[in-house]
C-alpha distance (Angstrom), angle and dihedral (degrees) to the residues before:
residue distance angle dihedral
M1 . . .
M2 3.80 . .
K3 3.79 89.3 .
Y4 3.80 91.8 57.4
L5 3.81 91.8 43.7
K6 3.80 90.7 53.5
Y7 3.80 89.4 48.1
L8 3.80 91.2 50.7
L9 3.79 92.4 48.2
G10 3.79 89.4 48.8
V11 3.81 91.4 53.1
I12 3.81 91.1 48.3
A13 3.81 90.6 49.8
V14 3.81 91.9 50.7
L15 3.82 92.0 48.6
A16 3.81 90.2 48.5
L17 3.80 90.7 51.2
I18 3.81 90.8 49.9
F19 3.80 92.1 47.0
F20 3.81 97.4 48.2
G21 3.79 92.5 35.3
R22 3.80 88.2 58.9
G23 3.80 89.2 54.8
L24 3.80 92.0 50.2
M25 3.79 93.3 48.1
T26 3.83 95.1 41.6
P27 3.83 107.8 43.1
N28 3.80 91.2 169.9
V29 3.80 141.8 3.6
S30 3.79 127.5 -136.7
Y31 3.78 131.9 -162.8
S32 3.79 139.7 161.0
T33 3.77 139.4 -163.5
E34 3.80 137.5 179.5
I35 3.78 143.8 -159.9
T36 3.81 135.4 -166.3
V37 3.80 122.4 -141.4
D38 3.80 131.6 -166.4
K39 3.79 93.9 -125.7
S40 3.78 137.3 91.3
I41 3.78 117.8 -89.7
E42 3.82 89.9 -113.2
E43 3.80 93.4 55.4
A44 3.80 93.3 42.4
W45 3.80 90.2 52.0
A46 3.81 92.4 46.7
V47 3.81 92.7 53.4
M48 3.81 92.8 44.4
N49 3.82 91.3 49.9
D50 3.82 95.0 45.2
Q51 3.82 104.6 106.9
S52 3.80 91.3 -165.5
K53 3.82 86.8 68.0
T54 3.82 100.0 39.1
K55 3.82 93.4 96.4
E56 3.80 88.1 58.6
W57 3.79 93.5 65.8
L58 3.83 107.5 21.9
K59 3.80 106.0 79.1
D60 3.83 118.1 -124.2
L61 3.83 93.6 1.4
T62 3.81 110.5 149.7
D63 3.81 105.8 166.5
I64 3.81 142.9 16.6
E65 3.81 120.0 -160.5
H66 3.79 126.6 -176.8
V67 3.81 108.5 -134.7
S68 3.80 107.9 177.1
G69 3.80 145.1 -24.3
E70 3.78 129.4 38.9
R71 3.78 114.4 -56.9
N72 3.82 113.7 -102.2
S73 3.81 90.2 15.1
V74 3.80 123.5 116.2
G75 3.80 109.7 -95.7
A76 3.82 95.8 28.4
V77 3.82 112.8 141.6
T78 3.81 124.4 -148.2
K79 3.81 129.3 -180.0
Y80 3.80 119.9 -141.8
T81 3.79 121.9 -164.8
F82 3.80 121.1 -157.2
E83 3.78 129.5 -174.0
Q84 3.78 123.8 -158.3
N85 3.77 127.4 168.4
G86 3.81 90.2 -9.8
E87 3.81 94.3 -53.9
S88 3.81 124.1 112.0
S89 3.78 126.5 -145.8
T90 3.79 131.7 178.7
I91 3.78 131.5 -145.4
L92 3.80 125.7 -167.0
E93 3.79 116.9 -143.3
T94 3.81 120.8 -157.4
L95 3.79 114.4 -169.5
K96 3.82 112.6 -130.9
A97 3.82 102.8 172.3
F98 3.80 136.5 7.9
R99 3.81 124.7 -177.4
E100 3.79 109.7 166.6
N101 3.81 115.4 -118.2
E102 3.80 90.5 1.7
H103 3.79 121.9 52.8
V104 3.78 143.2 2.6
A105 3.82 128.3 179.4
M106 3.77 130.8 -177.1
D107 3.78 144.5 164.7
F108 3.80 118.0 -123.4
D109 3.80 117.2 -159.5
M110 3.79 125.8 -169.2
E111 3.79 101.8 -174.1
G112 3.78 113.5 -117.4
V113 3.80 92.4 -1.5
M114 3.79 116.2 63.3
H115 3.79 149.0 -30.8
M116 3.82 123.0 -135.7
D117 3.79 127.7 -160.9
Y118 3.81 102.2 -157.9
Q119 3.81 131.9 -176.4
M120 3.80 136.6 175.9
N121 3.80 123.9 -163.8
L122 3.81 127.0 -170.0
S123 3.80 129.0 -160.7
E124 3.80 132.2 171.1
K125 3.80 131.9 -143.6
D126 3.81 131.0 165.4
G127 3.79 92.6 -9.2
K128 3.81 93.7 -53.1
T129 3.81 126.8 106.9
R130 3.78 126.0 -141.8
I131 3.81 117.0 -153.2
E132 3.79 117.4 -166.2
S133 3.79 126.1 -174.7
S134 3.79 126.6 -165.3
T135 3.79 127.8 -172.4
V136 3.78 136.5 -171.3
T137 3.82 112.0 -168.4
T138 3.80 125.3 -166.8
G139 3.80 124.4 -174.6
E140 3.81 120.5 -132.4
G141 3.81 106.9 -113.5
L142 3.79 129.6 -9.8
F143 3.82 96.2 -69.6
M144 3.82 93.7 53.0
R145 3.81 92.1 42.1
S146 3.79 87.0 56.1
M147 3.81 91.2 47.5
V148 3.81 92.6 48.4
S149 3.80 91.1 50.3
F150 3.83 88.6 62.7
M151 3.83 94.5 43.5
K152 3.81 101.4 62.9
G153 3.81 93.8 105.6
T154 3.81 92.5 49.1
M155 3.81 93.5 47.7
L156 3.80 92.4 47.3
A157 3.81 90.8 49.7
Q158 3.82 89.2 51.8
E159 3.81 91.8 50.4
D160 3.81 90.6 48.1
E161 3.81 89.6 53.1
N162 3.82 93.1 47.6
L163 3.80 93.1 50.1
S164 3.79 91.2 45.0
N165 3.82 87.7 55.2
L166 3.82 89.6 48.2
Q167 3.79 90.8 49.7
A168 3.80 91.8 54.7
L169 3.80 91.6 44.5
I170 3.81 92.8 53.0
N171 3.80 95.5 43.3
N172 3.82 91.0 49.8
N173 3.80 95.5 41.8
T174 3.81 116.2 137.8
T175 3.82 98.6 170.0
D176 3.80 112.6 114.5
Y177 3.80 104.2 -136.5
F178 3.80 93.4 172.1
P179 3.83 108.5 45.4
K180 3.76 113.8 -177.2
P181 3.82 114.4 -121.7
E182 3.78 116.0 -114.6
P183 3.80 113.7 -102.6
A184 3.79 110.7 -94.0
I185 3.80 92.6 -123.9
E186 3.82 91.7 56.4
V187 3.79 91.0 49.6
A188 3.82 90.5 49.9
E189 3.81 91.3 49.4
A190 3.80 90.7 49.9
L191 3.82 91.1 50.9
D192 3.82 91.1 48.4
A193 3.78 91.0 50.1
A194 3.81 91.5 49.6
A195 3.83 90.8 48.7
T196 3.83 90.8 50.0
E197 3.79 91.9 51.3
E198 3.82 90.9 51.5
T199 3.80 90.9 49.7
Q200 3.80 92.4 50.6
E201 3.77 90.0 50.9
């Protein structure tokens, strides 16, 4: 019995060394993915930056709350709430860079779990827009660094799904983000007609 117990403890010790050793040797994981949409870079950016549509492409997102700073300004903080399998989690986003129609970078912090350095870059060619995301994820503490080192495939699959949802959302967009102003002469004619109707009454 003692022989088997020692063997079991030895196996557990080896697995623990492998697990924590992975965290020491892999302090962070990085991955990237990209999509191409059949829309202009201005429209693609507008859809991506429209918070009323964010729940349609970020999986399990249930709430977005502005915390501090001016939206779309460096330093602005936003709280995202996700729910999965009946459990809620929150992530704080701090905006690091914002160049309209081109580039956005932010830090995502899940307290006690992980930190994510996230960027999205847009480029346009032949009427199509390429959107590329890149992420560097670091676990909080040795245990979570070890966990994160084994989760790269899962996190990349999640990012692929989110960007696939965004791709469909942009390609199927019907919201007019750039309405053309009515010609001044038509506005003047409409005002004159309204004034005439009031006079006749």
